[in-house]
N, C-alpha and C positions, 0 to 999 in steps of 0.2 A: 489409448486413452487411459490416463490414471484413474484410479477409484478414488482418489483424495485430492483437493486443490486447496491450498491454505494461503492464497494471495489473491483476494478478488475485490474489485470495486464496483460501486453501484452510484445511483443518483445522490445517495446520501453524502457523497463527496465529489470526484471528478468523473465518475462513470457515466456511461450513456443510459444504462438499462436500470430500471427499478430493482429493489432487492428481491422482490418476489420473482422477477423475470431471471434474475441471475440464478437463483436457487432451481428454478424450474429447467433452465438451460443446463445447469449442472446435472439434474436428474436425468434429463434426456441423453447426455453424454456419458452415462454410466458412473458418475460420482456419487459415492454413498455418505462420504464425509467431507465437510468443507468449512472454510473460516472466511467471514466477510471482513475485509481489513481496510475500511474506508479510512482516509487520511483525517486524523485528529477528531473523530467523531464515532460515537457508537449508535447514532439515530437510526441507522438503518436495521439494527439487530432485532428489534421486536417484529418488524415486518418479515424479515427473512426467517426468523424462528417459525412464525406462523406457517409459512409455505413449507418449511423443511418438515414440519410436524405432519402436515397433511400428505406429503410425499414420501414420508418414511426415511428421510435424510438426518443425519447428525449435523448440527451446526455448533461450532466452536467459536465463543467470542473472540473477535480479533480487531486489531486497530494497526494502522501503520503511522509512525511519528517521525518527523523530520528532525535530525539533530545534526551537529557540526564537530568535527575533529579537526583542529587547525583550519585550513581552507577547504577541507573535504566535505561534501554533503553527504551525510551517512544517515540512511532510512533503517529504522527498527520496526520489527514487527512484534506486537505484544499478543499473547493468547492466553485464554484461560483466567483472565481477570474477572473480578466482580464488576460489571458495567455500571452499576448503580452507586459506586463509590464517589462521595461528595468531592474529595480532593482531586481524584481522576477528571471529574466533570469540569471542575474549575480550571484545570490545567487545559482541557480541550477548548474551553471558551477563550482562553488567553492565546492559544494557538490560532483559533479561527479569527479572532480580532486582528492578529498579524496578517493573515491572508487577505483580509479586506483592505488594510493599509497598503499592502504589496500591489493588489489590483489597481488601486487609484494611482500609484506611482507608474505602473505600466502604461496605463492609460495616457497619461501625460506625455510620456516618452514617445509613444505612437502617434500622438497628435502632433508632436514636434517634427515628425517624420512624414507628415502629410496624411495621415490615417486617422482622422478624428473618430472615435467610438463614444458611445453613451454608456456611461458607468451603470446606469439604471437597466440598460438593455442586457448588460453582461450578467447583471444580478437576476434578471428575468430568465436568462438562459439556465443559470445555476439552480434557479428555483429554490427548493428547500435545502439544497445541497450546500457543502462548505466550498466557497467560490475558490477557484483556482485558474491556472494557465490554461487548461483545456477549455475552459468557458470563454476567455478571451480569444483562444484561437478559433473557436466556433463563431464568435462575433465578427472576427476578420473575414472569416470565409463568407459569412452571410452578407457583408458588405462589398465583397468582390475583391478585397485587397490581396488575398491569396487564392490559390486554386484547390487547397486541401489543408486540413489540420496539421498534417506533417510538414507542409511548406511553412505554415505559421511558425512552428517550432525551429525548422531548419534556418530560416531567415531572420526571425525577430525574437521569439520567445525561449529559445534553447540556452543552455549553458554558454556564456561567453558571448551571446548575440546582444544587438542594441537594446532590446528591452528585457535583458535579463536583470532582474532586480531581487536582490538578496533580502530576506526578511529575518528577523531576530529568530535565532534557533535555540533550541535547548541544548545543554551540555548533555551528552549521552549518559553520564552518570546520574543525572537527575531523572532522566526518562526511564532509565532501567530501575532506579529505586522506586518511582511511582508505580510502575507496573508490578514490581514485586510486592510492594506494600499492599496492593490490592489483590493479591493472591495469584498473579499470573507469571509468566516467563517471557523472555525476550530473546528473538532471533534476529541475526543480522540479515537484512534484505539485500538481495541481488548484490553480493559483496564486490563483483567485478567493477561495478558502477563506481565504486569509491575512488579509483584512480589506481596507478601504478603500484602505490605502496600498500594496497589493500590487505595484504596479508599481515603487515604490521599493525594495521588500524584493527583487524580482526583479533590479534593478539591482545591488543590494548583493551578491546571491548570485553574480551573474556576476562580479563583482570578486573574489570568493573562490575562483572556479574552477569554478562551476556551468557545466555544458556545455550544456543545454538546458531546454526548457520543455514540459510536459505541454499542448500546443496543442489537442488534441482530447479531451474528457472527456464522460462518459456524457450529461448533459442540457444540454451548452452550446447555446445557439442559434447560428445561423450567424454573427451579428455578433459574438458573443464569440470564435469560433473565428477569424474574420477579424482581430479585434484582436490575439490572441495570436500568430497568425502573422506579423502586422506587427511586434510587439514582438520575436519571435524573429529576423526578419530584420535589425530595427535593431540588436540586440545582437550579431549573428552567433552565435546560438545554434541548435542543432537542435531539431527537432520530434518529439514523440512523442504517443501517443494511447492511451487505456485507458478501459475500462469500470468500473475499480474494483470489479470484481464479487466479492461475498461470499456471494451466495444468501441474504440475510436476508428479501427479500421486502418491502423498504420501498417506499414509493410512488414514489420517484424512481430506483429501481434499473433498470438495463438489463441485458439478456442479454449473455453474452461474445460479443464482437465487433460489438455493437450500437452502434456509433459511426461518425460520418461521416469516417472515416479513409481517405482514397482511396488506391489501390494505389500511385501514384507516391511518396506520402509514407511508406507501410510501406516501399517499397523503399528509399527515401533514409534511413530511419532504420536499416535492417539494413546498408546500406553505411557509415553512420556507426560503427555498433558494430564492424564488421569492420575498419574502418581505425584505430580508435582504443582497442580493448580487447584485453586479453590472452586472454579466453575469450569468444568470439562464440557459443558453443553449449555446452550441457551434454550429455555423451556419455551414452547410455542404456545 
């Protein structure tokens, strides 16, 4: 288990467990420093910070933002920014509104395929979280239309599937600028998911101001980790690592901290945040 995990999701977005539970689980697994990176929201940070303070963990403010380069879906991880920034919160509200519209379109498509769902029920499942595809998947499972959340994505909701609905995404340049303007840094999340040309995209993002690469990621084999570490060194970018924990129970999921992120790299990441960010920890 790694002592740091900087890609975690809670019920504030599309995770299964509360921010407090995520922090408690991290502590139980030997994690000493972490970042909660819910999609397009910082709503879980206060709760997570309170639990981190009680358990003696360090919580770095984080968020995951969806952007687009050409036709490629590119996720960016923001760290160390001021969560109270007005422009930042306005942007998150805009992103969440896009997610609401997307869910309504998905529900219409599924209805046309003989799987009617109540939008209100999906919002109930999401609760206070930013609604997304995992909540639709859980509604499909609840109705018996699929046998698992993974099947919902494999058959209906995943990229290129019948109910794959694009939503308006931000240009990465704007996302990088808004995080920088609020005192944070930006890392390219799970770059291999970008597509076959992801190295070119990472180079482009570096030119736009991205600061680092998620080098360690839940199921990356050693050769992929080594390649990304080399790419980070070549581009003079920092390295981060995360399990991308949601708690959904998918086959490729890893527990919190279950990544090959060596202590020296955890320490280097923390030093980078301290040297370059306005908010290197959230007060509990």
